[in-house]
C-alpha positions in Angstrom: 0.0 0.0 0.0 1.3 3.4 -1.1 2.3 5.7 1.8 -0.2 8.6 0.2 -3.1 6.1 0.8 -2.2 5.3 4.1 -2.2 9.0 4.9 -5.3 9.2 3.5 -6.7 6.3 5.6 -5.3 7.7 8.8 -6.8 11.0 8.3 -9.9 10.7 6.6 -11.6 7.9 8.4 -11.3 9.4 12.0 -12.2 12.7 10.5 -15.5 10.6 8.9 -16.2 9.5 12.4 -15.9 12.9 14.0 -17.9 14.6 11.5 -20.8 12.2 12.5 -20.3 13.3 16.1 -19.9 17.0 15.1 -23.0 17.2 12.9 -25.2 15.2 15.5 -24.3 17.8 18.4 -24.5 20.8 16.1 -28.1 20.0 14.5 -29.3 18.9 17.9 -28.8 22.4 19.1 -30.0 24.1 15.6 -32.8 23.5 13.2 -31.7 22.8 9.6 -34.8 24.5 8.2 -33.9 27.9 10.0 -30.4 27.8 9.1 -31.3 27.1 5.3 -33.7 29.9 5.5 -31.1 32.3 6.7 -28.7 31.2 3.7 -30.9 30.9 0.9 -33.9 32.4 -0.5 -35.2 29.2 -2.1 -36.5 26.5 0.0 -34.2 23.4 0.1 -35.1 19.9 1.6 -33.6 19.4 5.0 -31.6 16.3 3.8 -29.7 18.9 1.9 -28.9 20.8 4.8 -27.6 17.9 6.8 -25.6 16.8 3.8 -24.0 20.0 3.3 -23.2 20.2 7.2 -21.8 16.7 7.1 -19.4 17.6 4.2 -18.4 20.8 5.9 -17.4 19.3 9.1 -15.8 16.2 7.4 -13.8 18.8 5.6 -12.7 21.1 8.2 -11.8 18.0 10.8 -9.8 16.4 7.5 -7.9 19.4 7.1 -7.2 19.6 11.0 -6.3 15.8 11.0 -4.1 16.2 7.8 -2.3 19.6 9.5 -1.5 17.2 13.0 -0.3 14.4 10.9 1.9 16.8 8.8 3.5 18.5 12.1 4.0 14.7 13.7 5.9 13.7 10.8 7.7 16.9 9.3 11.4 16.3 9.7 13.2 18.1 12.2 16.0 20.0 9.9 16.6 23.1 11.8 17.4 22.2 15.4 18.1 25.4 17.6 20.9 23.6 20.0 
């Protein structure tokens, strides 16, 4: 298995699980119909709001996980001492 595929699995799968938790917590506090009314004039089905919210959470959590992975594995070329 290539290292790029391994990095993708190590960052995307935990981010997917945390996006599920984040979406559940967020949409238990806020009604998706009210949020969609604030954003758009056109009525969207609630499922579209949940889908957009899930992918938004997955994207941001994936970027955070990828940044953490990079910072842990970046070579330490410059040592001050």
